[in-house]
C-alpha positions, -999 to +999 in steps of 0.1 A: -064+336+341-072+371+327-079+404+340-109+406+316-129+389+343-123+396+381-131+373+410-134+386+445-146+372+481-165+397+500-178+381+531-199+351+521-202+366+484-184+355+455-183+385+434-176+383+396-169+414+375-169+413+337-138+437+331-139+447+293-157+481+297-144+493+263-157+464+246-191+469+266-179+436+286-184+414+255-179+378+266-148+359+250-135+325+253-109+333+279-134+349+303-156+317+297-128+294+306-119+315+337-155+318+348-167+281+347-141+265+369-145+293+395-184+290+396-178+251+401-155+256+429-178+280+446-208+259+444-188+235+464-172+258+489-196+261+522-182+296+529-195+308+497-233+316+502-241+334+471-226+347+438-229+382+424-221+390+388-218+426+373-201+445+346-174+471+349-180+507+337-214+524+335-226+516+301-229+475+299-234+446+320-224+425+288-233+434+253-229+397+242-205+372+231-175+380+209-192+369+178-165+389+158-139+367+169-159+337+160-167+353+125-128+358+120-120+323+129-150+309+107-138+331+077-101+320+083-114+284+081-134+289+049-101+301+033-083+271+043-062+284+072-041+261+093-057+254+126-089+276+119-122+268+128-118+257+165-134+287+177-166+282+160-170+247+178-154+256+210-169+291+217-205+279+217-199+247+233-180+263+264-205+292+265-234+268+267-217+246+294-212+277+316-250+288+310-258+253+321-237+257+351-255+291+358-289+273+354-280+246+379-259+266+404-272+254+439-268+287+456-283+321+449-268+340+419-274+375+415-268+392+382-268+431+383-278+440+348-270+477+348-266+488+314-266+469+279-275+432+284-277+414+251-269+380+237-243+362+258-249+387+285-285+374+287-271+339+291-250+351+320-279+365+339-313+353+330-306+317+344-297+331+377-320+332+408-320+370+410-318+394+380-316+431+391-323+457+364-316+494+367-326+527+347-297+520+326-306+483+317-312+478+279-319+442+271-323+425+237-319+391+219-308+406+184-294+373+168-320+370+138-304+403+124-270+387+124-281+353+108-283+334+143-310+325+166-316+335+203-293+310+220-276+310+254-309+292+267-334+315+248-350+281+238-358+276+275-366+311+288-383+329+259-412+302+255-419+308+293-423+344+291-460+356+294-481+349+264-462+351+232-438+379+245-409+355+241-416+349+204-420+385+196-387+392+215-370+366+196-381+373+162-378+410+164-349+416+188-369+443+203-352+463+232-366+462+267-359+486+296-364+477+333-400+481+335-405+458+307-382+432+320-402+431+354-433+426+334-419+398+315-404+380+343-369+384+328-359+407+358-368+400+393-362+434+409-353+469+400-332+496+418-315+528+407-280+522+394-266+547+421-279+521+447-259+492+434-229+496+455-251+499+487-269+469+478-234+450+474-223+462+507-256+452+523-254+416+508-218+415+519-228+420+555-258+400+556-265+365+569-271+346+538-276+310+553-310+312+543-305+309+507-326+328+481-351+341+507-325+358+525-312+376+494-349+386+487-349+404+522-318+423+514-330+430+479-362+443+490-346+470+511-332+486+482-360+479+455-372+508+435-400+515+410-395+516+373-426+528+363-452+513+338-441+488+313-443+501+277-445+464+264-478+461+282-496+486+259-492+461+229-495+429+250-525+418+234-516+425+199-483+406+206-504+377+218-529+377+187-499+382+162-471+360+175-490+328+183-490+311+149-466+284+138-454+298+104-437+333+099-459+340+071-491+336+093-473+360+118-468+386+091-504+381+079-517+387+113-496+420+117-508+432+085-543+427+097-536+446+128-528+476+109-516+497+137-484+518+138-469+492+162-476+465+136-463+484+108-429+491+126-427+454+136-431+443+098-403+467+089-382+452+116-391+416+105-383+425+067-348+432+077-341+399+095-324+369+080-354+347+065-336+316+077-332+327+110-365+338+114-378+304+105-354+285+124-359+306+154-396+301+155-392+265+153-366+263+179-390+283+204-418+259+196-398+228+202-381+244+232-413+250+249-416+215+256-380+206+265-362+205+295-333+228+300-306+205+291-322+191+260-328+227+249-290+235+251-282+204+232-304+217+205-289+251+205-254+236+199-268+218+170-283+251+158-250+270+163-230+246+142-257+245+115-252+285+114-214+282+114-219+259+082-241+283+065-242+316+051-260+344+069-241+342+101-210+354+082-230+380+061-249+393+091-215+401+109-199+416+078-229+438+076-233+448+112-198+446+126-172+445+099-182+469+068-209+483+088-231+489+058-262+476+075-274+459+041-270+420+046-275+400+015-292+371+029-292+335+012-319+326+008-331+362+003-368+355+011-392+336+034-406+318+005-372+305-005-363+290+030-379+254+027-388+231+054-357+209+046-333+238+052-349+245+083-352+211+098-313+205+088-305+228+116-317+205+141-300+173+128-280+154+156-242+159+156-235+122+168-203+123+190-198+160+186-233+168+203-231+189+235-226+166+265-229+177+301-207+149+313-235+123+319 
């Protein structure tokens, strides 16, 4: 076990605390390997009526997966290092299996997304029955900016956001606060951060035999009002511009829109990996018609294609290693990303495909 993730029993609650506050509670493989068996055990334990997951400190729930460690392992493998490359396979596989366990968890699963919640942190929260945001919540799926794609179940939940909001979030990595998250359905409730401990105490003392409705009753006693959702102001434009099947068509629509919001959005898209943009749009359109398990199998294929490619390594270099914020994408333009390159990301992996023990 690791003290980077803590497990407690509080009455009928199983409480999980992501305990890497200096690293913004970023999720690493050791934490995943501790979390998964505990969650499976609690699923079978009749004394555990619900699970609550939170982040230590006051800055983050979970700022994402430990992609820097994956990058280091992948780079070592490319240099021919002995034993290198396992993490590029194992991290994604085991993270997605944990996401699968959360999605199918048979009891209420309450994620207190108090603070930064991005990437892997979204995967630990959005698939649960209850997602509670606070005034400190900052949500994003920023993967297209590091040569990846919105994974951890993004193929499933983003297409199911209202209208074309999910496509907008996936391609731009736009950051949302609590009111926006309620508007999109990504969060199910809001309360001030100062009320989190009182909520946990109330849940600990409650009779939770009624399942999710019993949780709803307790949460309602603490619920607050986050105010208006800023994203609603651009909802019609998002739906107009992000409903197309090609990135080029989306860009054309934004250019026609001509507003300040559209201009900012165009600038953001111009900075993203062209390959990631095209792969992500294809991913979401396919994911809209998939069940959750199939979506996760698809994402594992995408993850391994990204590990074989160029842009993930260049994106992490530019953002987290050298921090020059000037990635040199290959291909460098949308025009140079052909259909064959996009489709190669979705190719089956044979016996290496993600399996849920069927």
